[in-house]
N, C-alpha and C positions, 0 to 999 in steps of 0.2 A: 380640266378641273383646276381651280386656283389653289395653290399650295399655301397653307397657313404658315406665315413667316415665323421662324423661331421654334416651331414645334419639333421638327425633325432633329435639329441639333440638340434640343433639350432632352429628347428621348434617348438619343445616342449617348449623351453625357450620363444620363441616369443608368442606362444599360451598362456602360463602362464602369460606373461606380459600383453597381451591384456585382458585376463580374469580378472586380478587384476585391470587394468585400468577401465574396465566396472563396476566392483564392487564398486570402489571408486566413479565413476560418478553416479551410481544408488543411493549410499548413500548420496551424495551431494544433489541430487534432493529430496530424502526422508526427509532430514533435512530441506531443504528449504520449502517443503510442510508443515512440522510440525510447522515451524515458522509462516507460513501464517495461518494455521488452528487454532493455539493456540493464534493468534494475539499478538505474542511477540513483544515488542517494544525495543527501544534503551536502553541498560543497563540491560535488563532482562537476567537472567542466563539460559544457556542451560543445559540440563541434563548432568551428568558426563559421561566420556568416557565409564565407565562400564555400566551405564544405557542405553546409546545409543547403545552399543554393544548388550545388551539383548533385547532392544526394536526392533531393526532392524535385529537381528540375524546376526550380522557382527563381524568379528574379530577385536581385539583391534587395530592392525596395520592399518586396513582399516579405522577404525574410526578416527585415528590420521591423516591419509592422507586426509580424507574428510574434517576434520577441517582445515588442512593446506590450502586446496583449498579455503575454505570459508574465511580464513584470507587473502589470496592473493587478493580476490575480495573485501575486505573491509567490509564484512558482519559480521565478528566475530573477536573479539580480546580477549586476555587472560589477566585476572586481578589476582593479588596475592590473595590467600586465597579464591578466588571465582571460578576461572576456566574460561571457555569460556562464553562470554556474547555477546549479539547483539551489534554490533558496529554502530556508527553514520557516518561511512565513506562515504557511498553513500548519506545519507540524508544531511550531511554537505556540500558535493560537490554540490548537487542540490540546497541547500539553498544559497550558494554563487552565484550560477548561477542566481537565481531569486531575491535575496535580496542584499541590499547595506547599510552598516553601520547600521544594525538593522532596516532598513526601507525597504519598497517595492516601487520601482519606478512604475509609471503608466504603462510604457511600459512592464515591467516585469510582472506586475499584469495581463495585457491583454494577454500576451504570455501564462501564466499559465492557465488562464481561457479559452483561446482558445483551449489549449491542452485538458483540462477537457471537454469542450463542444464537441469536436470531439470524445472523448472516451465515454463519458456518454450518448450522444445521439446515438452514433453508436451501443451500446449494446441493445438499445431499441427493435429493431425488433426481436432479438433472445429471449429476455425476454418475449415479447408479444406472441411469438409462443410456448414457452416451460414452462413458469412459472405457478405455481399452485396458487389457492386461499390461500393455507397455506403459500406460499412464500410472498404473499401480506399482509397477516395477520402479518407475522414477520416484514415486513417493517413498518406497523402501530405501532407495539410495540416499535420498535427502535425509530421511530419518536416521540413517546409520551415522551421519556426520556428528550427531550430538554426543555419541559415545567417545569421540575423539576430541571434544571441546576441552580446551585447557584453561579457560577463564570464564567468569560469569558472563562477560560480554559475548564471548564466542558461543556459549550455550544459549543465550537469549537469541542471538542471530540465527543459529541453527533451528531453534524452536519456531521463530517467526517464519523462516523459509519454508518449513513444513506446512504451516497453516496457510501461508500465502499461496503455496502450490495447490492446496485443496481448493481455495477460492478461485484460482485461475482456471481450474478444470471446469468451472461453471460456464466458461466461454463468454462471460459478460464483461466487457471492458469497463463499464461504469462501476460495477461492483468491485472489480479488481483495483481500479484507481482509488475508490473510496477507502478500501482496506489499506492500500499502500500509503495513502495520505496519513493514516493513523500509525504508521510503522514505529516512529520514535516513541509514541505513547505505549503501544503494545509491547515493544521490547523492554520498556521501563518496567512494566508490570511483570513481564516474564523473568526479570531479575529477582523478584521477590523470593526470599528464602534460599536462594541457590548458594549463598556463601556459607551458611551454617548447616545446611541439610543436603546430603548427597542425593540429588533428585534426577541426575542424568539417566540412570537406569530406569527409574520409575517413569520418567517422561518418554523414554524410548519405548517402553513396553506399552504405555497408553496409546502412543501413536501407532504401534504395530497392530494393536487390537482394532483401532479405527480403520486401518487399511484392510484388515481381514474382513471386517463388516462390509466394506465397499466391494471387495472382491466377491463376496458371497451375495452381493446385490440385496443386502438386508437393510432396508431403510430404517426400520424400528431400532435395530441394534446400533446402527450408525448414530442416530439422533441421541440415543441413551448414552453411548460411550463418549460422544463428543461433549454432551452436557456435563457428565461426571468429570471429564477431564478439565473442562473450563472452570468447574467449581473447586478444583483441587487447591488453587491458591487462596481460597477463602479461609483456610485453616491458619494461614499466616496473618490475615487481617484480624482474625479473632484474638490475636495476641495484643492488639492495639486497644488502648483505653477508648471508651465511647467518645465520639466526636473529636478524637485526636488523630491527626494524620499519621498514617503508618509510614515510618522511614524505611527506605530501601536498604536491604542487606547488600553491601558492596564489598568487593575484594580488598579494599584498603582499610577495613575495620581493624 
């Protein structure tokens, strides 16, 4: 049988290209998973190209192409003498969406809390069906940190860590990544009122009640308690004039 000249080399080239593309895609996902698992934040440095190559058993060219993809999506940027670091591109875009002149408008606040309510109550059923007592013990330990918070920023971080831990219990990487992408915006909202009103104990108690509902496998109670908890901040928005962005209460007031 006569071979069609040029077809085999072309197919081989196409196959190699597809294989290379798949390798890059896989590495992009692995790096994103690593960022989520290690809770890397904006400005944190990624491992060097050599370290990434060794960690994920990937060629240096594949590593470079994966980092280029992450740069294109605004997740990573290159800084002199540091290398690749986590970028605030996504977080900054989302912050601009929900904030205005360093303040949060009542409508934007309600939009964000509405998104969180949909997501955080939605994961409840899966958690109730699959989570273990050890998972709930971990939530208790994370919740306890807020009582030791010494600043507004610390309190907001502890608050965020608790809610992020609940989202992670859903076992869905996309959901966790979407929530983590909003971290800077969520923490900004979590600072509301904390300078003028002692809410550490109130927040701790609300979290404890949510954990108790999960331990009891009570979905209705969980949804109710989480919804009430997320609406707590609306009382601070009510102090703002209509259509006027609500300024954050910060420790330097």
